[in-house]
N, C-alpha and C positions, 0 to 999 in steps of 0.2 A: 537602302543601298544607293550609292551615288557613283558618278564617273568623275575621276580626277581630271581627265582631259576630254570632255564631251565633244569638242570641236573635231576630234579625229573621226567621229561618225560621219562627217561629210564624205569620207572616202567610200561610204556605202553606195554613193551615186554611181560608182564604177560598175556595180552589178547589172543594172538595166542596160548599160552600154555593152557589157559582156554578152548578155543574152541577145541583144540586137545583132551583134557581130556574128554570133553562132548561127542565128536563124537565117541570116543573109548570105552566109558563106556557102558557096557552091562546091559540092563535093563530087568529084569525078571518080567513078569506079575504076579499080585496077583491072578487073576482068570484064570483058564485054560479051553480051549475049544478043542473039538476033531478036529474041522476044522474051518479055517478062510476064506474059499473060498467064501462063500456068502457075508461076510463082505467086501472082496476085490472087488467083483463085484458091491457092492453098491457105491463105490467111496468114496472120502474124503469130509467131510463137511467143511464149512467155519471155524468152530472152530478148526478142525484138521489142516487145512492149516495154521492157525495163531498160532498154539501151540508153535511155536518157539519165539513168541513175548515176553514173560517174560524174556527169555535168552537175546534177543536183548536189552531190557530195562536195564537189569542188566549190560550188557557191557557198555551201555551209561552212567550208574551211575558211573562205575569205571573210565571211561574216564573223566567225569566231575570232579570227586573228585581229580584225579591226576592233572588235569589242575588247580583246585583251590589251591592245595598244592604248585604248581609251582608259584603261586602269579602273575597272570596277572595284569599289570599296564598300565594305560593310562596316558601318560605324554606329556607335551609340553615343548620342549627344547627351551630355550631362550639364545641367545648369545648377550651380551652387551659389547661394547667397553668402559669399565670403568676402569680407573686406579686411579682416585682420587674421593673421595666422603666424606660424613660426616657420622659419627657414632652417631645415635640418640637413646637414651634410654627414653622410655615413662614410667613415674612413676604415677600410677593410685591409687587414694584413693577409696577403696571399703567398707569403714566403713558404719555403719547403717545410718548415717546422709545423705549419698549420695543417699538415697532412696527418698529424697524430689523431688517433681515433677518440671519439666521444660517443656517448649514447644519446639517441634522440628518439623518443617515443618507442622504445624497445628495439631500435635498430642501431647498428654500429656504423657511424659516419665519421668522416674526418672533421676536424674542428671548423674548417672553413664552411663546409656544408651545413653544420649545425648553426653556426653564426648567421648564415644566409637565411635559413628557415625561420629562426627566431626573429630576425629583422623583418621578414615578410609578415609574421604574426603581428609585429609592432605596427607596421604600416596598414595592414588590412583588418587587423583584429583577429581574435581566435575564438570568439564566442564564450570566453571565460572572463579574465580580468583585463585583457587588452581589448579596447574598443576600436582600435584603428586610428589613423591620423588622416582622414580624407580631406581635411581643410588646410593642411600644411604643405608647404613646398618641401620637396625632398630631392636631394642629389647624392651622387656617390663618387668617391675616390678610392681606388685600390692601389696597393703598393707592395713591392718586394724590394729589389735594389733600386727600382725607379718608381715614381708616383705617376699615376695616370688618372685623368678624369674619365670615369666610365659612363656617367649620365649627368646632364645639367639639371639644375633645379626645376622641378615641374610639379604640377598638381595631378598630372596623368600618371598615377602610380603603376598602372598596368604596363606602361612603356618602361618605367624604371625597373620593374621586376624582370622584364625581358632582358634588360642589360645585366641585371644581377645574375641571371642564369649563365651569362658568358664569362663570369669571373671564376677562374680556376687556379689551382696551385701551379706555380711556375715549374717548368720541366727542365729548363736549361740552367746549368750551373752558373753561366755568365749573367743570368738575370736574377739569381737568388740573392737574398740579403734582406735587410730591414731598415728602410729609410723613413723612420717615423717623423723626423723633422721636416723633410721635404713634403711628405704627404699631408702633414698638419698645416704647413704653410700654404700648400696648394688649395686645400679645402677652405682655409680662412680667406684666401684671395677671392675664391668663388663667391663666398658669402659677402665679402666687402662690396662687390658690385651688384649684389642681388636687387637692390632698389632700382638701379638704372635699368637692369634687364626687365624687371616687372613693369616699369613705367613705359619702356619702349614697346613691350607687348601690348599694354593697354592702349597705347596710341595707335598701334597698327590695327587692332581689332575693334577699337571704339568701345571697349568695355570699361567697367569701373576699375579704378586703380586698386591694386591689392596692397594693403598696408602690412608690412612685416613687423610684428610685435616684438620678436626677439630672434636671435640667431644662435644656434647651437651646433656643436660637432660631437658626434659619438665615435670615439676612436677605439678600435678593438685590435689588440695585438697580443702575441704570446712570446715576444722576444725583446731584444735590446737593440737600440739604434746602433747600426754599424756601417751605414752608407749614407750618402747624400751630402749636399752642400750646406744645409742648415741643420743646426742642432735642435733637438726637441725644445730646449729652453728658449732659443731664439724664436722658434715658431710660436711658442706659447706667449711670448711677449707681444708678437704681432697680433695674435688673436685677442689678447687682453686690450691692446691699444685700440682695436677695431670693435670692441664691445661684444666679442663672441665668447660664449661659454663653452667649455670643453668637458664632456663627460668621458673619462678614460676607463676602459675595461681591460683587465688582464685576463686572457683566456687560457685555461688549463692550469694544472697543478705543477707542471714542470716535467714530470715523467709521463711517457705515453708510448703508444705503439702505432706504427704506420704500416700500411699494406703496400708492398712493392710488387708490381707486375713484371715478370720476366718471361723469357721464352720457355722456361721450365715450369712456369706456373706462378701462383701468388705466394709471397712470403711476408711474414710479419717481422718487423725489426723494431727494436726499442729506440725511442727518440727522447731527446731532452731539450727543452727550450726554457730558459730562465726568464720569467717576466721581470722586467726592470721596474719594480714597485716604486722605488724612490723617484724615478723620473716621471712616471705616470702620476704619482701623487703631487709632484711639483707642478706639472702641467694643469691639473685640475684646480689646485690651490691658486695658481696665478690668474686663472680665468674665471674663478667663481663656480667651477663645476665640482663633480664628486668622482672619486676613484673607487672602483669596485674590483674584486677578484672573482671571476666566474670559473669555478672548477668543474661545473657540469651544466647540463641543459637547464635544470630547475633553477639554479642560482642565476644563470644568464637571463632567464625569463623574468625572474624577480627584479633584476636590475632594470630591465626595460619597463616593468610595471611601475617602479619608483620614478623613472624618468617621465613616464606617461602621466603620473600624478603631478609632478613638479612643473612640467611644461604643458600648459593647456592653452588652446587657441580659442579665439572668439569667431563666431560666425556672423557673412552677409554678402557680389555676383560675379563669379568668374565662370565663363562658358568655355568648355573644352570638349573635344570630340576624340574618342579613341577609334581609329580606323584600322581595319584589317584588309590587306591587299587580297583580291580575289582573281587576279589575272591568270594565276597558275592553272586552275582547272580549265579555263577557256583555252589556254595554250595547249594543254595536254589533250583535250578533246579534239582540237584542230589537227594536232599531229596524228592522233589515232585515225581520224577520218581521212587524212591525207594518205596514210599507209593503206587504208582500206580501198581508197579510190585507185591507187597505183596497182594494188593486187587484183581488183576487179577488171581494170583496163587491160591487164596482161594475162588474164585467164578467161573468165566467163564472158566478158565483153570485148575480147581481143578482136581487132579489126585487121583485115588483110591490107597491107599498105598499098 
C-alpha cells in the first residue's frame, strides 16, 4: 500500500493542538451548588468515566479523513522485460444492431457483450488456446454514429478492461449509426503516434524504450458504414500508408433477436444487420490483414486464435503499476463515526448547556 499524497499527513499535527485546546479550556457549569463534597464521595459513574468517548471518536474521524485525503492506494508492481511488442487497437461497434443475441458459454448475451468477453480472453488468455498478450500495447476505440477513444495504448491491461466494461449499446436514436470509416481512421491515428507516446513515457520514467514491432487494428462490426466524414476505403488507405495492418471481423449472420426492456416487461424482437463483406474484405486486403465472418462465439474465438498465431511479440523492461484507490472505506468509516459521535453527544453523553 502507498499514499498518493503523503504530504497531507502533515495535517495530523493539528490533533495534539486540538487536545491541548480541550485540556486547557475552562468549562463553567450552568448550575451552581453550594458544595460538591457529597457528589465526590459518590464516585464516578460509568457514563462519567466514558464522557471522553465523543472526543476520542472525533479525533478518529479527523485521522480517517486526513488519511482519505492522502489517497491510500493498493498496487501491484509488475516488472516485465519487454523491449519489443505489438501495438493493438481494438475497434468495437456499439450500434443498436449489436444488441442482437448470441450464445456465450451457455448464456444468451448480446453481440457486443460476447465480443467484449472474447476480446478479454484474447488479452488475458483463457487457459486453452489463447495465452494472452501481456507484452503488447493495447488500446480501444468504440463507435456507433460517432467514434470515441475509450482507452489509450497501454501495457496495463487491467485498466483497459475496466474501460471495456463501460462500453455499452447506444440508447439514443441520435447516437445510433455505424461510422466504420471514422473509427478506423481514429484508431490508425492513435497507432501512428504510438512511438512518440512510448518514447515520451520512457523519458519521463527513465525506463527502457519499448520498441513497437508492428501495428494492427482489430475491427469488429455487424453493419454497413452509414455515417461519418471518412469512408472505410479512405481510412484503409491511411492505415496502409502508415504501415498498419487491419484484421476485419463481421459479427453475426444477419438475423438475430434483441431483448427490449419496457415498462411492461422484457420483449424479444427480431433484428437484422447486414455485414458489408465486400467493404471489410477490401479494408483487410489494402492493409495486409485478413477478413473473417464470426457467426457465433466459437468462430469468433477461432479468429482470435488465428490472429494470436500470426501476430507474436518478443520479450525484454517496462515497469508499470496497477493501483486501486482505497480512500472510500476510510471516508465511509469517518462518516459512520461522525454520526455515532453526534448520536452519543445528543443522547447518552448529552450535557446541560
